[in-house]
C-alpha positions in Angstrom: 166.1 115.9 167.2 165.7 116.8 163.6 165.2 120.5 162.6 161.5 121.6 162.7 159.7 121.2 159.5 156.4 122.3 157.9 153.5 120.1 156.9 155.2 119.8 153.5 158.3 118.3 155.1 160.5 121.3 154.3 162.8 122.7 157.0 161.4 125.7 158.7 163.2 128.5 160.5 160.8 128.9 163.5 162.8 131.7 165.0 162.5 133.7 161.8 158.7 133.2 161.8 158.5 134.4 165.4 160.6 137.4 164.4 158.0 138.3 161.7 155.2 138.1 164.3 157.2 140.3 166.6 157.8 142.8 163.7 154.0 142.9 163.0 153.2 143.7 166.6 155.8 146.5 166.8 154.5 148.0 163.6 150.9 148.4 164.8 151.0 148.6 168.6 153.1 150.0 171.5 153.4 147.6 174.4 154.8 148.4 177.8 158.0 146.4 177.6 160.1 144.1 175.3 159.1 141.2 177.5 155.4 142.0 176.9 156.0 142.1 173.1 157.8 138.7 173.2 155.0 137.2 175.3 152.2 138.2 172.9 154.2 136.9 169.9 154.7 133.5 171.6 151.0 133.4 172.8 149.9 134.0 169.2 152.2 131.2 168.0 150.9 128.8 170.7 147.3 129.1 169.5 148.4 127.3 166.4 149.4 124.2 168.4 146.4 123.9 170.7 146.1 120.1 170.3 149.5 119.7 171.9 148.7 121.5 175.1 147.5 120.4 178.5 146.7 124.0 179.4 145.3 126.8 177.3 146.8 130.1 178.4 144.6 133.1 178.5 145.8 136.5 177.2 144.5 139.4 179.3 144.8 142.8 177.6 143.9 145.4 180.1 144.1 149.2 180.3 143.3 151.8 182.9 141.5 154.1 180.3 140.1 154.2 176.8 142.5 154.7 173.8 145.3 152.6 175.2 145.6 150.3 172.1 143.9 147.2 173.6 141.4 146.8 170.7 144.2 147.5 168.1 146.3 144.7 169.7 143.3 142.4 169.6 143.0 143.2 165.9 146.5 142.0 165.3 146.0 139.0 167.5 142.8 138.1 165.5 144.7 138.4 162.2 147.6 136.2 163.3 146.2 133.6 165.7 144.6 130.2 164.9 141.0 130.2 163.8 139.9 133.4 165.6 136.4 133.6 167.0 135.8 137.2 168.2 132.8 138.4 170.1 131.7 141.4 172.2 128.4 139.9 173.2 127.6 136.2 172.9 125.4 133.9 174.8 127.3 131.2 176.9 125.4 128.5 175.0 126.7 129.8 171.6 130.3 130.0 172.9 130.1 126.5 174.3 128.9 125.1 171.0 131.5 127.1 169.0 134.5 125.8 171.0 133.2 122.3 171.8 135.3 120.5 169.2 138.6 118.5 169.2 140.3 121.4 167.4 138.7 124.5 168.9 139.0 128.1 167.6 140.8 130.8 169.5 138.2 132.7 171.5 138.7 136.5 171.5 136.5 138.7 173.7 136.6 142.5 173.3 135.1 144.8 175.9 135.4 142.0 178.5 135.0 144.5 181.3 131.2 144.6 180.4 131.0 140.9 181.1 132.6 141.0 184.5 131.3 144.4 185.6 127.8 145.2 187.1 126.2 142.5 185.0 128.6 139.8 186.2 125.9 137.6 187.8 124.3 137.2 184.4 127.6 136.0 182.9 128.6 133.4 185.5 128.3 130.6 182.9 130.8 132.4 180.6 133.1 133.1 183.4 133.0 129.4 184.4 133.8 128.4 180.9 136.8 130.7 180.8 138.0 129.2 184.1 137.4 125.6 183.2 138.7 125.9 179.7 142.2 126.6 180.9 142.7 122.9 181.5 142.0 120.0 179.2 139.4 117.5 180.1 137.2 119.9 182.2 133.9 119.6 180.2 130.7 121.4 181.0 127.9 118.9 181.8 124.4 119.7 180.5 121.2 117.7 180.4 119.9 117.2 176.9 116.1 117.1 177.3 115.5 116.1 173.7 117.9 113.1 173.9 117.1 112.5 177.6 120.8 112.1 178.5 123.7 113.9 180.0 125.9 115.8 177.5 129.5 116.6 178.0 130.7 119.8 176.2 134.4 120.5 175.9 135.5 123.8 177.2 139.2 123.7 176.3 140.3 126.7 174.1 142.9 129.4 174.2 141.3 132.8 174.8 142.2 136.5 174.8 140.2 139.1 176.7 140.5 142.8 176.3 138.9 145.4 178.5 139.3 148.4 180.9 140.5 147.5 184.4 141.4 144.2 186.0 139.7 141.0 185.1 138.6 138.6 187.9 141.4 137.0 189.8 140.4 133.6 188.6 140.9 134.8 185.0 144.2 136.7 185.5 145.6 133.8 187.5 145.4 131.7 184.4 146.6 134.4 182.0 149.5 136.2 180.4 148.6 139.7 181.5 149.5 142.7 179.3 148.9 146.1 181.0 148.4 148.5 178.1 148.9 152.3 178.4 148.2 155.3 176.3 150.9 156.2 173.8 153.2 159.0 174.9 154.1 161.9 172.7 156.6 160.8 170.1 155.5 157.1 170.2 154.2 156.3 166.7 152.7 153.2 165.1 151.3 152.5 161.7 147.5 152.7 161.2 145.9 149.3 160.9 143.2 148.8 158.2 141.5 145.4 158.1 141.0 145.1 154.4 144.5 146.3 153.5 146.6 144.8 156.3 144.9 141.6 157.4 145.8 139.5 154.2 149.5 139.7 155.0 148.9 138.9 158.6 146.7 135.9 157.7 149.5 134.6 155.4 151.8 134.8 158.4 149.2 132.9 160.4 149.3 130.1 157.8 153.1 129.9 158.2 152.6 129.5 161.9 150.0 126.8 161.4 152.2 124.9 158.9 155.3 125.0 161.1 153.6 124.2 164.5 151.1 121.6 163.3 154.0 119.6 161.7 155.6 119.5 165.1 152.7 118.7 167.4 154.3 115.4 168.6 157.4 117.2 169.7 155.4 119.9 171.4 153.1 117.5 173.2 156.0 115.6 174.7 158.1 118.7 175.6 159.1 119.2 179.2 160.7 122.7 179.1 162.5 123.9 182.2 160.4 126.6 183.7 161.4 129.7 185.8 158.1 129.7 187.6 156.0 127.0 189.3 152.4 125.8 189.8 149.7 127.5 187.8 152.0 130.1 186.3 154.1 127.2 184.9 151.0 125.6 183.5 150.0 128.8 181.8 153.5 129.6 180.3 154.6 126.2 179.4 153.1 126.3 175.8 154.8 129.6 175.1 158.2 128.4 176.4 157.8 125.1 174.4 157.2 127.0 171.2 160.3 129.2 171.9 162.4 126.1 172.5 161.3 124.6 169.2 162.1 127.8 167.4 165.6 128.2 168.8 167.8 131.2 168.3 167.5 133.6 171.2 163.8 132.8 171.7 164.3 130.3 174.5 166.0 132.9 176.7 163.6 135.6 175.7 160.6 133.5 176.5 161.9 132.7 180.0 162.8 136.3 180.6 159.3 137.4 179.6 157.8 134.7 181.8 159.7 135.9 184.9 159.2 139.6 184.2 155.4 139.5 183.6 154.7 137.1 186.5 156.7 139.4 188.8 154.8 142.4 187.5 151.4 140.6 188.0 152.4 139.5 191.5 153.5 143.0 192.4 150.2 144.5 191.2 147.9 141.8 192.5 145.3 142.8 195.1 145.3 140.4 197.9 142.2 138.7 199.2 140.7 139.9 202.5 142.1 136.9 204.3 145.6 137.4 202.9 145.4 141.1 203.8 144.3 140.1 207.3 147.3 137.8 207.8 149.7 140.5 206.6 148.1 143.1 208.9 148.2 140.8 211.9 151.9 140.3 211.3 152.4 144.0 211.3 150.4 144.2 214.6 152.5 141.6 216.3 155.6 143.5 215.3 154.2 146.8 216.5 152.8 145.7 219.9 155.4 143.2 221.2 153.1 141.8 223.9 153.8 138.5 225.7 152.0 136.2 228.0 153.1 135.5 231.6 155.6 132.9 230.3 157.2 135.3 227.8 155.5 133.9 224.7 154.5 136.5 222.0 150.8 137.0 222.1 148.1 139.8 221.7 144.7 140.2 223.3 141.9 140.0 220.8 140.6 143.5 221.7 144.1 145.0 221.2 144.6 143.2 217.9 141.1 144.5 216.7 141.9 148.1 217.8 145.2 147.9 215.9 143.5 146.6 212.8 140.6 149.0 212.8 142.8 152.1 213.4 145.0 151.6 210.3 143.7 154.3 207.9 144.8 152.4 204.8 143.2 149.1 205.9 139.6 148.0 205.2 138.9 146.8 208.7 137.3 150.0 210.2 134.3 149.6 207.7 134.5 145.9 207.1 131.3 143.9 206.5 128.1 144.5 204.7 126.8 147.0 207.3 130.2 148.8 207.3 130.4 148.7 211.1 133.9 147.3 211.1 135.7 144.0 211.9 134.3 142.2 215.0 136.0 139.7 217.3 133.6 137.0 215.9 134.4 137.8 212.3 138.1 138.0 213.0 137.9 134.5 214.5 136.0 133.2 211.5 138.5 134.5 209.0 141.5 133.2 210.9 139.9 129.8 211.5 140.4 129.1 207.8 144.1 128.9 208.6 143.7 126.8 211.8 144.3 130.0 213.9 142.1 130.2 216.9 141.9 132.4 220.0 142.6 131.1 223.5 142.4 132.2 227.1 145.8 133.8 227.7 147.3 135.1 231.0 149.1 138.4 230.2 150.0 139.3 233.7 149.3 142.8 235.2 149.1 144.5 231.8 145.9 142.8 230.5 145.1 140.1 233.0 143.5 136.9 231.6 141.7 137.6 228.4 141.0 136.1 224.9 143.9 136.5 222.6 146.1 135.0 219.9 149.6 133.5 220.1 152.1 134.6 217.4 153.3 131.0 217.0 149.9 130.0 215.7 150.3 132.4 212.7 153.8 131.3 211.6 152.7 128.5 209.3 150.1 130.6 207.6 152.5 133.5 207.2 155.1 131.3 205.6 152.6 129.7 203.2 150.4 132.6 202.1 152.3 135.9 202.7 156.0 135.2 203.2 158.0 138.3 204.2 160.2 139.8 201.4 163.5 138.0 200.8 162.2 134.8 202.4 161.6 131.4 200.7 158.1 130.1 201.3 157.8 126.6 202.6 157.9 124.1 199.8 159.4 126.5 197.2 162.4 125.5 195.2 165.8 126.1 196.7 166.8 128.4 193.8 163.9 130.8 193.2 163.5 132.8 190.1 165.5 136.1 190.0 164.2 139.4 188.7 164.7 139.8 184.9 167.9 141.7 184.0 167.6 144.7 181.6 167.1 143.6 178.1 170.4 145.0 177.0 172.3 142.7 179.4 172.8 138.9 179.2 170.0 137.0 180.9 170.3 134.2 183.4 170.8 131.0 181.4 168.1 128.4 182.3 168.7 124.8 181.2 166.3 123.8 178.4 164.0 120.9 178.7 163.6 117.8 176.6 162.5 119.7 173.5 165.8 121.0 172.1 165.9 124.1 169.9 166.9 123.7 166.3 169.6 126.4 166.6 172.2 127.1 169.3 170.8 129.3 172.0 172.4 132.6 172.8 171.9 135.4 175.3 168.7 137.4 174.8 168.9 140.6 172.8 166.7 143.6 172.7 164.0 143.1 170.1 161.7 145.6 168.6 160.2 148.7 170.1 158.7 148.6 173.5 
Protein backbone atom coordinates (compact mmCIF):
# COMPACT_ATOMS: atom_id res chain seq x y z
CA UNK A 1 0.00 0.00 0.00
CA UNK A 2 1.20 3.50 -0.80
CA UNK A 3 2.13 5.79 2.11
CA UNK A 4 -0.81 7.80 3.52
CA UNK A 5 -1.38 11.13 1.83
CA UNK A 6 -3.38 14.27 2.52
CA UNK A 7 -6.21 15.67 0.40
CA UNK A 8 -3.55 17.57 -1.57
CA UNK A 9 -1.84 14.31 -2.51
CA UNK A 10 1.28 15.02 -0.46
CA UNK A 11 2.74 12.26 1.75
CA UNK A 12 1.76 12.59 5.40
CA UNK A 13 3.45 11.28 8.51
CA UNK A 14 0.38 10.11 10.40
CA UNK A 15 2.39 8.97 13.39
CA UNK A 16 3.82 12.47 13.77
CA UNK A 17 0.33 13.99 13.70
CA UNK A 18 -0.85 11.58 16.39
CA UNK A 19 2.23 12.48 18.41
CA UNK A 20 1.18 16.13 18.22
CA UNK A 21 -2.32 15.28 19.46
CA UNK A 22 -0.75 13.30 22.29
CA UNK A 23 1.51 16.24 23.17
CA UNK A 24 -1.47 18.61 23.33
CA UNK A 25 -3.30 16.28 25.68
CA UNK A 26 -0.32 15.92 28.01
CA UNK A 27 0.11 19.70 28.04
CA UNK A 28 -3.36 20.47 29.35
CA UNK A 29 -4.61 17.40 31.24
CA UNK A 30 -3.41 14.61 33.51
CA UNK A 31 -4.89 11.23 32.59
CA UNK A 32 -4.70 8.12 34.76
CA UNK A 33 -2.36 6.13 32.48
CA UNK A 34 -0.31 6.19 29.31
CA UNK A 35 -2.86 3.86 27.72
CA UNK A 36 -5.68 6.30 28.52
CA UNK A 37 -3.73 9.13 26.89
CA UNK A 38 -3.13 7.06 23.75
CA UNK A 39 -6.79 6.03 23.62
CA UNK A 40 -8.05 9.62 23.75
CA UNK A 41 -5.60 10.71 21.05
CA UNK A 42 -6.78 7.88 18.77
CA UNK A 43 -10.45 8.57 19.52
CA UNK A 44 -9.99 12.22 18.55
CA UNK A 45 -8.33 11.16 15.30
CA UNK A 46 -11.07 8.63 14.56
CA UNK A 47 -13.74 11.36 14.66
CA UNK A 48 -12.21 12.81 11.49
CA UNK A 49 -12.93 9.61 9.55
CA UNK A 50 -16.53 8.94 10.61
CA UNK A 51 -17.73 8.07 7.07
CA UNK A 52 -15.38 5.06 7.10
CA UNK A 53 -16.71 3.43 10.26
CA UNK A 54 -19.42 0.86 10.84
CA UNK A 55 -19.46 1.72 14.56
CA UNK A 56 -19.11 5.08 16.29
CA UNK A 57 -17.17 4.69 19.51
CA UNK A 58 -18.35 6.68 22.51
CA UNK A 59 -15.82 8.38 24.76
CA UNK A 60 -16.96 8.38 28.39
CA UNK A 61 -15.03 10.81 30.61
CA UNK A 62 -16.09 10.10 34.19
CA UNK A 63 -14.85 11.20 37.58
CA UNK A 64 -15.79 10.44 41.20
CA UNK A 65 -15.82 14.11 42.22
CA UNK A 66 -15.65 17.65 40.87
CA UNK A 67 -12.32 19.22 39.83
CA UNK A 68 -10.92 16.06 38.27
CA UNK A 69 -10.25 17.61 34.86
CA UNK A 70 -13.11 16.08 32.89
CA UNK A 71 -14.36 19.40 31.51
CA UNK A 72 -10.81 20.47 30.66
CA UNK A 73 -10.31 17.22 28.74
CA UNK A 74 -13.58 17.87 26.93
CA UNK A 75 -12.28 21.35 26.01
CA UNK A 76 -9.23 19.80 24.32
CA UNK A 77 -11.39 17.18 22.62
CA UNK A 78 -13.71 19.91 21.34
CA UNK A 79 -10.78 21.84 19.86
CA UNK A 80 -9.22 18.85 18.09
CA UNK A 81 -12.12 16.59 17.06
CA UNK A 82 -14.12 16.78 13.84
CA UNK A 83 -16.99 19.32 13.68
CA UNK A 84 -17.71 19.47 17.43
CA UNK A 85 -21.28 19.98 18.59
CA UNK A 86 -21.14 20.56 22.35
CA UNK A 87 -24.13 20.80 24.66
CA UNK A 88 -25.05 20.61 28.33
CA UNK A 89 -28.81 20.77 27.80
CA UNK A 90 -30.40 20.11 24.43
CA UNK A 91 -33.74 18.66 23.43
CA UNK A 92 -33.58 15.21 21.80
CA UNK A 93 -35.33 16.63 18.73
CA UNK A 94 -32.62 19.25 18.27
CA UNK A 95 -29.86 16.67 18.64
CA UNK A 96 -31.55 14.32 16.17
CA UNK A 97 -31.75 17.09 13.60
CA UNK A 98 -28.17 18.21 14.19
CA UNK A 99 -26.60 14.80 13.64
CA UNK A 100 -29.05 13.49 11.05
CA UNK A 101 -26.70 13.98 8.09
CA UNK A 102 -24.40 11.82 5.97
CA UNK A 103 -21.38 13.54 7.55
CA UNK A 104 -22.47 14.15 11.15
CA UNK A 105 -20.72 16.32 13.71
CA UNK A 106 -19.05 14.91 16.82
CA UNK A 107 -21.54 15.15 19.67
CA UNK A 108 -20.02 16.34 22.98
CA UNK A 109 -22.15 16.24 26.13
CA UNK A 110 -20.87 17.91 29.29
CA UNK A 111 -22.50 17.28 32.68
CA UNK A 112 -23.92 14.05 31.29
CA UNK A 113 -24.65 12.84 34.82
CA UNK A 114 -27.59 15.29 34.89
CA UNK A 115 -29.09 13.48 31.89
CA UNK A 116 -28.88 10.03 33.42
CA UNK A 117 -29.53 10.97 37.04
CA UNK A 118 -32.89 11.60 38.78
CA UNK A 119 -34.34 13.06 35.55
CA UNK A 120 -33.38 10.02 33.48
CA UNK A 121 -36.97 9.20 32.50
CA UNK A 122 -37.29 12.57 30.79
CA UNK A 123 -34.20 11.84 28.69
CA UNK A 124 -34.98 8.34 27.43
CA UNK A 125 -35.07 9.59 23.82
CA UNK A 126 -31.55 11.01 24.13
CA UNK A 127 -30.30 7.83 25.79
CA UNK A 128 -31.87 5.80 22.99
CA UNK A 129 -30.14 8.01 20.42
CA UNK A 130 -26.75 7.48 22.08
CA UNK A 131 -27.29 3.72 22.14
CA UNK A 132 -28.60 3.41 18.59
CA UNK A 133 -26.05 5.83 17.16
CA UNK A 134 -23.19 3.49 18.04
CA UNK A 135 -23.98 1.43 14.93
CA UNK A 136 -24.57 2.63 11.40
CA UNK A 137 -28.02 2.14 9.84
CA UNK A 138 -29.98 2.32 13.09
CA UNK A 139 -32.28 5.28 12.31
CA UNK A 140 -34.91 6.79 14.56
CA UNK A 141 -38.37 6.53 13.02
CA UNK A 142 -40.79 9.42 13.48
CA UNK A 143 -44.17 10.27 12.02
CA UNK A 144 -44.11 13.54 10.08
CA UNK A 145 -47.62 14.90 10.58
CA UNK A 146 -47.13 17.73 8.09
CA UNK A 147 -45.99 15.43 5.28
CA UNK A 148 -48.19 12.52 6.46
CA UNK A 149 -45.38 9.99 6.17
CA UNK A 150 -42.84 8.08 8.19
CA UNK A 151 -39.47 9.81 8.49
CA UNK A 152 -36.18 8.02 9.13
CA UNK A 153 -33.62 10.14 10.98
CA UNK A 154 -29.99 8.94 11.06
CA UNK A 155 -28.54 8.52 14.56
CA UNK A 156 -24.96 7.56 13.69
CA UNK A 157 -22.40 9.91 15.23
CA UNK A 158 -19.33 9.67 17.42
CA UNK A 159 -20.04 11.11 20.85
CA UNK A 160 -18.15 12.02 24.03
CA UNK A 161 -19.86 12.31 27.39
CA UNK A 162 -18.35 13.85 30.52
CA UNK A 163 -19.88 13.62 33.98
CA UNK A 164 -19.56 12.61 37.61
CA UNK A 165 -20.03 8.93 38.32
CA UNK A 166 -20.75 6.03 36.02
CA UNK A 167 -22.83 6.34 32.88
CA UNK A 168 -25.53 3.74 32.18
CA UNK A 169 -24.21 0.28 31.34
CA UNK A 170 -25.67 0.53 27.85
CA UNK A 171 -23.53 3.62 27.22
CA UNK A 172 -20.28 2.42 28.80
CA UNK A 173 -20.56 -0.92 27.00
CA UNK A 174 -20.20 1.04 23.74
CA UNK A 175 -17.47 3.35 24.96
CA UNK A 176 -13.82 3.99 25.57
CA UNK A 177 -14.03 4.76 29.28
CA UNK A 178 -11.58 7.24 30.85
CA UNK A 179 -11.70 7.34 34.64
CA UNK A 180 -10.42 10.79 35.64
CA UNK A 181 -9.01 11.63 39.04
CA UNK A 182 -8.02 14.80 40.84
CA UNK A 183 -4.43 15.94 40.30
CA UNK A 184 -2.01 14.93 43.03
CA UNK A 185 0.45 17.40 44.58
CA UNK A 186 3.26 17.96 42.12
CA UNK A 187 1.21 17.15 39.00
CA UNK A 188 1.16 20.28 36.88
CA UNK A 189 -0.55 21.18 33.60
CA UNK A 190 -0.69 24.33 31.52
CA UNK A 191 -3.83 26.47 31.88
CA UNK A 192 -6.15 26.28 28.88
CA UNK A 193 -7.64 29.48 27.49
CA UNK A 194 -10.07 29.10 24.63
CA UNK A 195 -9.23 32.27 22.73
CA UNK A 196 -5.49 31.85 23.13
CA UNK A 197 -5.05 28.10 22.74
CA UNK A 198 -7.87 26.82 20.56
CA UNK A 199 -6.58 28.24 17.22
CA UNK A 200 -3.46 26.05 17.36
CA UNK A 201 -5.54 23.03 18.28
CA UNK A 202 -8.02 23.67 15.46
CA UNK A 203 -5.06 23.86 13.06
CA UNK A 204 -4.06 20.41 14.29
CA UNK A 205 -7.64 19.27 13.74
CA UNK A 206 -7.41 20.40 10.13
CA UNK A 207 -4.26 18.31 9.71
CA UNK A 208 -6.16 15.28 11.03
CA UNK A 209 -9.02 15.95 8.63
CA UNK A 210 -6.72 16.31 5.64
CA UNK A 211 -4.82 13.13 6.44
CA UNK A 212 -7.71 10.85 7.34
CA UNK A 213 -10.26 12.08 4.77
CA UNK A 214 -7.72 11.32 2.05
CA UNK A 215 -7.52 7.72 3.31
CA UNK A 216 -11.20 6.90 3.88
CA UNK A 217 -11.15 4.06 1.35
CA UNK A 218 -8.26 2.35 3.12
CA UNK A 219 -9.88 2.85 6.51
CA UNK A 220 -13.28 1.61 5.34
CA UNK A 221 -11.83 -1.67 4.06
CA UNK A 222 -9.43 -2.16 6.97
CA UNK A 223 -9.68 -5.37 8.96
CA UNK A 224 -7.27 -4.81 11.85
CA UNK A 225 -6.39 -7.72 14.12
CA UNK A 226 -8.11 -7.01 17.43
CA UNK A 227 -7.07 -8.11 20.93
CA UNK A 228 -10.72 -8.08 22.09
CA UNK A 229 -13.97 -9.48 20.74
CA UNK A 230 -17.64 -8.69 20.18
CA UNK A 231 -18.86 -5.18 21.06
CA UNK A 232 -15.50 -4.15 22.50
CA UNK A 233 -13.92 -4.96 19.12
CA UNK A 234 -16.63 -2.96 17.31
CA UNK A 235 -15.94 0.03 19.54
CA UNK A 236 -12.15 -0.07 19.31
CA UNK A 237 -11.76 -1.03 15.65
CA UNK A 238 -11.78 2.57 14.34
CA UNK A 239 -9.04 3.55 16.82
CA UNK A 240 -6.86 0.57 15.92
CA UNK A 241 -7.41 1.14 12.19
CA UNK A 242 -6.20 4.75 12.56
CA UNK A 243 -3.14 3.52 14.46
CA UNK A 244 -2.34 0.96 11.76
CA UNK A 245 -2.60 3.66 9.10
CA UNK A 246 -0.27 5.94 11.07
CA UNK A 247 2.39 3.29 11.64
CA UNK A 248 5.40 3.85 13.85
CA UNK A 249 4.77 2.49 17.33
CA UNK A 250 1.08 3.46 17.26
CA UNK A 251 -0.27 0.02 16.20
CA UNK A 252 1.19 -1.61 19.30
CA UNK A 253 0.22 1.32 21.54
CA UNK A 254 -3.36 1.16 20.29
CA UNK A 255 -3.71 -2.53 21.05
CA UNK A 256 -2.06 -2.15 24.44
CA UNK A 257 -4.50 0.66 25.28
CA UNK A 258 -7.41 -1.45 24.05
CA UNK A 259 -6.48 -4.36 26.29
CA UNK A 260 -5.67 -2.23 29.34
CA UNK A 261 -8.81 -0.06 29.29
CA UNK A 262 -11.13 -2.99 28.58
CA UNK A 263 -9.57 -4.96 31.42
CA UNK A 264 -10.01 -1.94 33.71
CA UNK A 265 -13.65 -1.50 32.66
CA UNK A 266 -14.42 -5.19 33.16
CA UNK A 267 -12.72 -5.16 36.55
CA UNK A 268 -14.79 -2.16 37.70
CA UNK A 269 -18.08 -3.18 36.10
CA UNK A 270 -21.03 -3.66 38.43
CA UNK A 271 -22.76 -6.92 37.50
CA UNK A 272 -26.49 -7.10 36.95
CA UNK A 273 -28.68 -8.68 39.60
CA UNK A 274 -28.94 -11.87 37.56
CA UNK A 275 -25.17 -12.17 37.07
CA UNK A 276 -24.65 -11.46 40.77
CA UNK A 277 -27.18 -14.18 41.58
CA UNK A 278 -25.39 -16.74 39.41
CA UNK A 279 -22.08 -15.91 41.08
CA UNK A 280 -23.55 -16.11 44.58
CA UNK A 281 -25.25 -19.42 43.78
CA UNK A 282 -21.89 -20.83 42.71
CA UNK A 283 -20.40 -19.75 46.04
CA UNK A 284 -23.32 -21.39 47.84
CA UNK A 285 -22.80 -24.72 46.09
CA UNK A 286 -19.10 -24.62 47.02
CA UNK A 287 -19.86 -23.82 50.65
CA UNK A 288 -22.71 -26.28 51.29
CA UNK A 289 -21.59 -29.42 49.39
CA UNK A 290 -25.00 -31.12 49.61
CA UNK A 291 -25.93 -34.09 47.38
CA UNK A 292 -29.11 -35.99 46.55
CA UNK A 293 -29.59 -39.65 47.41
CA UNK A 294 -27.66 -40.61 44.27
CA UNK A 295 -24.65 -38.47 45.08
CA UNK A 296 -25.42 -35.65 42.63
CA UNK A 297 -24.56 -32.13 43.90
CA UNK A 298 -27.77 -30.27 44.75
CA UNK A 299 -29.14 -27.76 47.28
CA UNK A 300 -32.66 -27.45 48.73
CA UNK A 301 -34.30 -24.17 47.71
CA UNK A 302 -34.77 -23.13 51.34
CA UNK A 303 -31.10 -23.73 52.15
CA UNK A 304 -29.96 -21.83 49.05
CA UNK A 305 -32.21 -18.89 49.96
CA UNK A 306 -30.89 -18.81 53.53
CA UNK A 307 -27.32 -18.81 52.25
CA UNK A 308 -28.02 -15.98 49.83
CA UNK A 309 -29.90 -13.81 52.31
CA UNK A 310 -27.34 -14.15 55.11
CA UNK A 311 -24.45 -12.84 53.01
CA UNK A 312 -23.91 -9.36 54.51
CA UNK A 313 -22.34 -8.00 51.31
CA UNK A 314 -25.07 -9.33 48.98
CA UNK A 315 -28.33 -7.52 48.12
CA UNK A 316 -30.61 -10.51 48.71
CA UNK A 317 -31.67 -9.81 52.31
CA UNK A 318 -33.45 -6.62 51.22
CA UNK A 319 -34.11 -7.52 47.60
CA UNK A 320 -37.28 -6.29 45.90
CA UNK A 321 -39.32 -3.11 45.95
CA UNK A 322 -40.69 -3.82 49.42
CA UNK A 323 -37.24 -4.67 50.76
CA UNK A 324 -38.47 -7.94 52.27
CA UNK A 325 -35.76 -10.05 50.68
CA UNK A 326 -35.42 -12.61 47.93
CA UNK A 327 -38.25 -15.18 47.90
CA UNK A 328 -38.36 -18.69 46.46
CA UNK A 329 -40.72 -17.50 43.74
CA UNK A 330 -38.48 -14.58 42.71
CA UNK A 331 -35.41 -16.82 42.83
CA UNK A 332 -37.11 -19.19 40.42
CA UNK A 333 -38.10 -16.34 38.10
CA UNK A 334 -34.57 -14.94 37.95
CA UNK A 335 -32.96 -18.33 37.33
CA UNK A 336 -35.56 -19.31 34.72
CA UNK A 337 -34.00 -16.74 32.36
CA UNK A 338 -31.03 -19.13 32.16
CA UNK A 339 -33.17 -22.28 31.80
CA UNK A 340 -32.45 -23.18 35.44
CA UNK A 341 -35.48 -24.58 37.28
CA UNK A 342 -36.12 -26.22 40.61
CA UNK A 343 -37.15 -29.86 40.94
CA UNK A 344 -38.39 -32.29 43.57
CA UNK A 345 -35.16 -33.81 44.89
CA UNK A 346 -34.62 -36.65 47.36
CA UNK A 347 -31.81 -35.69 49.73
CA UNK A 348 -32.05 -38.64 52.09
CA UNK A 349 -32.26 -38.21 55.84
CA UNK A 350 -30.64 -34.76 55.89
CA UNK A 351 -33.50 -32.92 54.19
CA UNK A 352 -35.91 -35.52 52.86
CA UNK A 353 -37.70 -34.85 49.56
CA UNK A 354 -37.98 -31.09 48.93
CA UNK A 355 -37.75 -28.53 46.17
CA UNK A 356 -34.17 -27.78 45.19
CA UNK A 357 -31.65 -27.12 42.46
CA UNK A 358 -29.09 -29.37 40.81
CA UNK A 359 -25.60 -27.93 40.38
CA UNK A 360 -25.36 -29.41 36.88
CA UNK A 361 -28.20 -27.14 35.73
CA UNK A 362 -26.06 -24.07 36.55
CA UNK A 363 -22.91 -25.16 34.74
CA UNK A 364 -23.76 -23.81 31.28
CA UNK A 365 -24.87 -20.42 32.65
CA UNK A 366 -21.75 -20.13 34.81
CA UNK A 367 -19.51 -20.85 31.83
CA UNK A 368 -21.28 -18.34 29.61
CA UNK A 369 -22.02 -15.43 31.93
CA UNK A 370 -19.65 -15.52 34.90
CA UNK A 371 -16.72 -17.87 34.22
CA UNK A 372 -14.45 -18.46 37.18
CA UNK A 373 -11.06 -16.68 37.06
CA UNK A 374 -8.42 -18.30 34.83
CA UNK A 375 -11.02 -20.21 32.80
CA UNK A 376 -11.90 -19.72 29.13
CA UNK A 377 -15.64 -19.13 28.59
CA UNK A 378 -17.34 -21.37 26.07
CA UNK A 379 -16.93 -19.94 22.58
CA UNK A 380 -13.98 -17.67 23.46
CA UNK A 381 -10.85 -17.69 21.35
CA UNK A 382 -8.26 -20.29 22.25
CA UNK A 383 -5.66 -17.55 22.85
CA UNK A 384 -7.34 -14.91 25.04
CA UNK A 385 -5.92 -11.47 25.48
CA UNK A 386 -3.22 -11.10 28.12
CA UNK A 387 -2.94 -8.23 30.60
CA UNK A 388 -1.01 -5.26 29.30
CA UNK A 389 2.69 -5.27 30.17
CA UNK A 390 4.20 -2.19 31.82
CA UNK A 391 4.68 0.60 29.31
CA UNK A 392 8.43 0.44 29.80
CA UNK A 393 8.56 -3.20 28.63
CA UNK A 394 8.03 -4.53 25.10
CA UNK A 395 4.39 -5.38 24.46
CA UNK A 396 2.95 -8.54 23.03
CA UNK A 397 3.17 -8.33 19.23
CA UNK A 398 -0.23 -8.80 17.59
CA UNK A 399 -0.38 -9.39 13.82
CA UNK A 400 -1.73 -6.39 11.99
CA UNK A 401 -4.74 -6.61 9.71
CA UNK A 402 -5.13 -5.83 6.04
CA UNK A 403 -4.43 -2.13 6.53
CA UNK A 404 -0.62 -2.00 6.72
CA UNK A 405 1.18 0.84 8.49
CA UNK A 406 3.24 3.19 6.39
CA UNK A 407 6.28 2.68 8.62
CA UNK A 408 7.77 -0.46 10.20
CA UNK A 409 6.16 -1.29 13.52
CA UNK A 410 8.21 -1.39 16.69
CA UNK A 411 7.67 -2.25 20.28
CA UNK A 412 5.60 0.35 22.17
CA UNK A 413 7.39 3.03 24.09
CA UNK A 414 6.37 5.16 27.00
CA UNK A 415 4.72 8.28 25.64
CA UNK A 416 4.00 11.49 27.47
CA UNK A 417 3.05 12.05 31.05
CA UNK A 418 0.41 9.91 32.63
